[in-house]
C-alpha positions in Angstrom: 15.4 -1.6 -17.1 11.7 -2.1 -16.3 10.5 0.2 -13.5 7.8 -2.1 -12.3 5.3 0.8 -11.9 2.7 2.0 -14.2 0.1 4.6 -13.5 -2.6 3.7 -16.0 -5.4 1.1 -16.1 -4.3 -0.3 -19.5 -0.6 -0.7 -18.8 -0.9 -3.6 -16.3 0.4 -6.2 -18.7 3.8 -4.6 -18.6 4.0 -6.1 -15.1 5.1 -9.4 -16.4 8.8 -8.4 -16.2 10.8 -9.2 -13.1 10.2 -5.9 -11.4 6.7 -5.5 -12.7 5.5 -8.0 -10.2 2.9 -6.2 -8.2 1.8 -7.1 -4.7 -0.7 -4.5 -3.6 -0.1 -4.9 0.1 -2.2 -2.0 1.3 -3.5 -4.2 4.0 0.1 -4.9 5.0 0.9 -1.3 5.3 -2.3 -0.7 7.2 -1.6 -3.6 9.5 1.8 -2.2 10.2 0.2 1.1 11.3 -2.4 -0.7 13.3 0.1 -2.7 15.2 2.5 0.1 15.6 0.0 2.7 16.8 -1.9 0.3 19.0 -5.3 0.9 17.3 -8.2 -1.5 16.4 -8.2 -3.2 13.0 -11.7 -4.5 12.6 -11.8 -3.4 9.0 -8.6 -5.1 7.9 -10.0 -8.2 6.2 -6.7 -9.5 4.7 -4.2 -8.3 7.2 -1.6 -11.0 6.7 -0.6 -12.4 3.4 -0.9 -16.1 2.7 2.4 -17.9 3.2 2.2 -19.5 -0.3 3.4 -16.1 -1.7 6.4 -15.9 0.6 8.9 -17.8 -1.6 8.1 -15.5 -4.6 8.6 -12.4 -2.4 11.9 -13.7 -1.0 13.2 -14.5 -4.5 12.4 -10.9 -5.7 14.2 -9.5 -2.7 17.3 -11.5 -3.2 17.3 -10.7 -7.0 16.8 -7.0 -6.3 19.6 -7.0 -3.6 22.0 -8.7 -6.1 21.3 -6.1 -8.8 21.6 -3.3 -6.4 24.9 -4.6 -5.0 26.3 -4.9 -8.6 25.8 -1.2 -9.2 25.0 0.9 -6.1 25.1 4.1 -8.2 22.0 3.0 -10.1 19.1 4.8 -8.4 16.5 2.7 -10.2 18.0 -0.5 -8.7 18.1 1.3 -5.4 14.4 2.0 -5.2 13.6 -1.3 -6.6 15.4 -2.9 -3.6 13.2 -0.6 -1.5 10.1 -2.0 -3.2 11.2 -5.7 -2.8 12.2 -5.0 0.8 8.7 -3.7 1.7 7.1 -6.7 0.1 9.4 -9.4 1.6 9.1 -7.8 5.1 5.4 -8.6 4.9 6.5 -12.3 5.5 9.0 -11.7 8.2 9.1 -14.4 10.9 9.4 -11.8 13.7 10.0 -8.1 14.3 13.8 -8.5 14.4 13.8 -9.8 10.8 11.2 -7.3 9.7 13.3 -4.4 11.0 16.4 -5.8 9.3 14.7 -6.1 5.9 13.0 -2.7 6.2 16.3 -1.1 7.2 18.0 -2.4 4.1 15.2 -0.9 2.0 15.4 2.4 3.8 19.2 2.6 3.3 18.8 1.9 -0.4 16.2 4.5 -0.9 18.1 7.1 1.1 21.1 6.4 -1.0 19.1 6.9 -4.2 17.7 10.2 -2.8 21.3 11.4 -2.0 21.9 11.2 -5.8 18.4 12.4 -6.9 16.3 14.2 -4.4 13.4 14.4 -6.8 13.1 10.7 -7.4 9.4 10.0 -6.5 9.8 6.2 -6.3 12.6 6.5 -3.7 10.5 8.9 -1.5 7.5 6.5 -1.9 9.3 3.3 -0.9 11.2 5.0 1.8 7.8 5.8 3.4 6.6 2.3 2.9 9.7 0.7 4.5 9.4 3.2 7.4 5.9 1.8 7.9 7.5 -1.7 8.2 10.1 -0.3 10.7 7.3 1.3 12.7 5.6 -2.1 12.8 8.7 -3.7 14.1 9.7 -1.0 16.6 6.5 0.1 18.2 8.0 2.4 20.8 9.4 4.5 17.9 6.3 4.4 15.8 4.8 7.8 16.5 8.0 9.5 15.5 8.4 7.4 12.3 4.9 8.2 11.2 5.8 11.9 10.7 8.5 11.0 8.3 6.2 8.7 6.5 3.8 11.5 6.0 6.5 13.8 4.6 7.8 11.2 2.2 4.3 10.4 0.8 3.6 14.1 0.4 6.8 14.6 -1.5 6.1 11.6 -3.8 2.7 13.0 -4.4 4.1 16.4 -5.4 6.7 14.8 -7.7 4.6 12.1 -9.4 1.0 11.8 -8.1 0.1 8.9 -10.5 3.0 6.7 -9.2 1.9 3.2 -8.3 -1.7 3.8 -9.3 -2.0 7.0 -7.2 0.0 5.3 -4.4 1.1 8.5 -2.6 -2.5 9.6 -2.1 -3.5 6.1 -1.2 -1.0 5.9 1.5 -1.6 9.3 2.9 -5.3 8.5 3.1 -4.5 5.4 5.1 -2.1 7.2 7.4 -4.7 9.9 8.2 -7.5 7.4 8.5 -5.9 5.0 10.9 -3.5 7.0 12.9 -4.7 8.6 16.2 -5.8 12.2 16.0 -4.2 15.3 17.5 -2.4 15.6 19.8 -1.3 12.0 19.9 -0.6 11.7 16.2 -1.6 12.9 12.7 -5.0 11.2 12.3 -7.6 13.4 10.5 -10.9 12.2 8.9 -11.1 15.2 6.5 -7.6 14.6 5.2 -8.2 10.9 5.1 -11.3 11.4 3.0 -9.6 13.8 0.7 -6.6 11.6 -0.1 -8.6 8.3 -0.3 -11.2 9.9 -2.6 -8.5 11.5 -4.7 -6.7 8.2 -5.2 -9.9 6.6 -6.2 -10.4 9.3 -8.8 -6.8 9.5 -10.1 -6.6 5.8 -10.7 -10.3 4.9 -10.6 -9.9 1.4 -12.1 -7.3 0.2 -9.6 -9.2 -2.0 -7.1 -7.1 -1.2 -4.1 -8.1 2.5 -4.3 -11.8 1.8 -4.5 -11.7 -0.8 -1.7 -9.9 1.6 0.7 -12.4 4.3 0.0 -15.3 2.0 0.5 -13.9 0.6 3.8 -13.5 4.1 5.1 -17.0 5.0 4.1 -18.3 1.9 5.9 -16.5 2.9 9.1 -17.9 6.5 8.7 -21.4 5.1 8.2 -21.9 7.0 5.0 -24.4 4.5 3.7 -25.6 6.4 0.6 -22.2 7.2 -0.8 -21.0 3.7 0.1 -23.9 2.2 -1.9 -22.9 4.2 -4.9 -19.3 3.0 -4.7 -20.3 -0.6 -4.2 -22.4 -0.4 -7.4 -19.5 1.2 -9.3 -17.0 -1.4 -8.0 -19.3 -4.3 -9.0 -19.4 -2.9 -12.6 -15.6 -2.4 -12.5 -14.6 -5.9 -11.4 -14.8 -7.7 -14.8 -12.6 -5.1 -16.5 -10.2 -5.0 -13.6 -9.8 -8.8 -13.7 -8.8 -8.6 -17.3 -6.5 -5.7 -16.9 -4.6 -6.9 -13.8 -4.3 -10.5 -14.8 -1.6 -13.1 -14.5 0.8 -14.5 -12.0 2.1 -11.1 -11.1 -1.3 -10.1 -9.7 -2.3 -13.3 -7.9 -1.4 -12.0 -4.4 -3.2 -8.7 -5.0 -6.4 -10.5 -6.1 -6.1 -12.8 -3.1 -6.2 -9.7 -0.8 -8.7 -7.7 -2.9 -11.2 -10.5 -3.1 -11.1 -11.2 0.7 -11.7 -7.5 1.4 -14.5 -7.3 -1.1 -16.3 -10.3 0.5 -15.9 -8.8 4.0 -17.1 -5.4 2.7 -20.2 -6.8 1.0 -21.0 -8.8 4.2 -20.7 -5.7 6.3 -22.9 -3.7 3.9 -25.5 -6.4 4.0 -25.5 -6.3 7.8 -25.9 -2.6 7.8 -28.9 -2.9 5.4 -30.5 -5.6 7.6 -30.1 -3.4 10.7 -31.6 -0.5 8.9 -34.6 -2.5 7.8 -35.3 -4.0 11.3 
C-alpha cells in the first residue's frame, strides 16, 4: 500500500496514488495555533483553504475511513486516516465538526501507536490532529500544545525526513507562534533552529523555505532574508516540475499566495529602508 509520504525532492511523482495526495497545509496548522492561542496572524497569507478543494479532501477522508474500518489492525491505514482527518478538518463548517473529525484522526493514530510505538507517521499525524482539536477547543489549547510538541519531537527522532522534514517544520511553527514562557512553549531560538533545519533537510520543498523566510521577515533579519528570497526564486522552476499535477494543486495555491505576500512585504521593507 502506498504510504503517501516521500522524503526526497525527486520522489514527488509517487504522489499520484490515492494516498499520495499532498495538501501542504502548514498555514492551516499555523492558523489553528493562532486561533487556539489567541495570537496575531499577520504573516498567515493563506490562512484558509479555498472551498474548491473541499470535495477532494472529503472524498479522501471517506475513503481512508472505509479502508481503516475494513482492517483496524493495519497501522498504515490507521495513520492514513489521521492524515486524511487533518486535511478534511481544514474545511470544517464549525468547531463542533472540526473537533469530531480531529478526534477520529486522533483515535486512529493512538490505536496505531498502541500496536507500534515507534511508528513516526502516527506520532506525526497525532500531533497534527491535536492541533485541529486545539483550534476547535480553545480553552484546552495550552494543554494540548504540550502533547503536540512531544509527538513532533518523537516523530523527529524516529524519522526526521518524514513528510519533507515535517516534524522539524511543525516544531518550528509551534515555537515560533506559541506564546513564550511562562504562558506556553514559544521560543525564538528553538523556532529558528527547527525552521532552518527543515529548510536544510528538505531544501527543495517550498513549504520549508517559505516558513523560514516568513519567520526571518518577522524577526527583521533583512540580510539573511534577502539571501533566502534569492535562493527560493532560483528554486521555483525546479519545484514546479517536481511537485506537479493534481495532487499538488492545493499546495501551490497556498505557496503562491504566501510567496506573493512575502515579496510584497520584502519590497515594503526595502522601500522604508531607502526613505
